[in-house]
C-alpha positions, 0 to 999 in steps of 0.5 A: 638348257646348258649346252653339252660342250659346257657340261663338266667345265663349271662346278655345279652344273650338274647340280642345276640340271638335277634340280630341273629334273625333279619336281622342283623341291630339291635345292640346286647347289645347296641353295633355294629350291625352284619352287622356293624361288617361284613363290618368292618371286610371286610374293615380290611381285604382289608387293611391288604391284600393291605399291604401284596400284596404291600410287595417285594416280596409279601408273598404267605401265611399269617395267620390272627388269630381272634375270632368266629364272625370275622371268621364267617364274613370272611367266609360269604364273601368268600361264598357270605352267606346271613345273616341268613346263616352266623350268624347260622354257627356253629364254633368250638373252635380253629378251622382253616378255609382257604380262598384264596385272589387274591387282597385286594378287592377279597371277597376270595374263600373258601378252607376249613371251620372248622365246629362243628361235631354236 
């Protein structure tokens, strides 16, 4: 979450916190809802995996580099986490998480999730 010392110093900080406190269908700062983000990330992941798995020979390992909310959405699908759990996940900067996929439509199996130590 956002540290209390920074609240009010940046425009829109309250909008994201308000969006997080809902059921995921309220857009933050007039943009995408968090449920919409999760659905968009899942669709992009399926497309990437389908392309990778169609290669001959199919690669055994792939790396996707992305930002905090995209990582949260990926881990939420892999763990089947309910909304309030995945939006509350504490993600470290430059953390590494690992998810195993066996098919494009597979939500994945969480192997390791980076967490903040505090």
